[in-house]
N, C-alpha and C positions, 0 to 999 in steps of 0.2 A: 231344639236348640239349645245349646250349653252358655248362658250368660257370665258363668264363673269370670272372675275378673281378679288379677293381680296388681297389689301397689309395691312398687319397689324404690326403695330411695337408699343412697348412700350419703353419709353424713361424715365428714371430715371434721375432728376437732381442732382449735387452736391449739397451739404449741404448749404443752405440759396440762391440758385440761381435758385429756381423754377419760379418764376416770369420772369426773364431774358430769361429762357429756352423758356416759354411760347411765348414770344414775338417772338423770332428768330423761333422757329417752326411756329408759324403763318404765319411769312413770306415765310416760304416753301409752306406752304398750299395754299396760295393765287397764289402763281407761278404754283404750279403743277395742279391745277384747271384748267390751259390754257394746257397742256400738250395733244397732241393727243390721242384720245382713253381714255382719263378720264372723267368717267360717275359720279364720285363725288369723294370728298376729304374733310376729316373733322379733326379737333383736338377735342380731348375731355380731360379735367384734370379728375383725378380719383376721385371720390366722397369721399372716405376714406384715401387716402394718397396724400397729396398736392404736395409731389414733384415727382409723377408719371403723365406723360402724354401718351395719346393713339393716335396716327395717324393710320387712317383707308381711304385706297384709293379703289376705284371700276374702273375697267378696262375694255374695251370691249374684251381684249384678252391677253392672255399671252405675246405675242409680244409688246403689248402697255405697258404692265408694263415693260416688260425690257427696251423699249425705253425710259421709264420714268428713271429707276434708272440710266441711262447714262447723264441724263441733268445735268447740272452745280449747278442746284438748290439744287439737291438731295445730292451732294457732300458737301453740308452746314453740314449734318450730321458728317460727317467725321474731319470737321474743329471743330465742337462744340467738339468732343471727346478730340480732340489734344489740344483745350485750356481750358480743364478742366471744361467745363459747364454740360457735359453728365457723370455721373458716371456708368451708366450701360443702355444697350438697347438690346433689342431682336427683332429680324425681323421673319416674317412668311409671307407664300402665302397660298391662298385656294382657291379651285374652288367654284363658287358662289352655288352650289347644295350642297357642303359638309358644307360651312360656314352657309347657311341656317339650315342644319341638326343639328349644333352645337349651334344654338342660336345665330349665329353671322351677321344675317341678316341685309342688308344696311338698 
């Protein structure tokens, strides 16, 4: 059985702060790529909405994703919300098989 798990986040910047948010999220991505069980991690800016960023991670197991979420660099998201840089965020996870059927393939 394949336990590969995807983490998906949509992060919307506060008005006029998208560039700054992108830089901060880029720092998170660089650190997350070194987390145990990380098969890949990327940051994409939405093509139609300049203030919307997509974070996508691929993990070898749900346990690896859970461990990633406990890392100090992931807590950066909460700090970015607290300081007003993020105005909206949604988080989701999916099994790799489900993600492929939804067109979310890595």
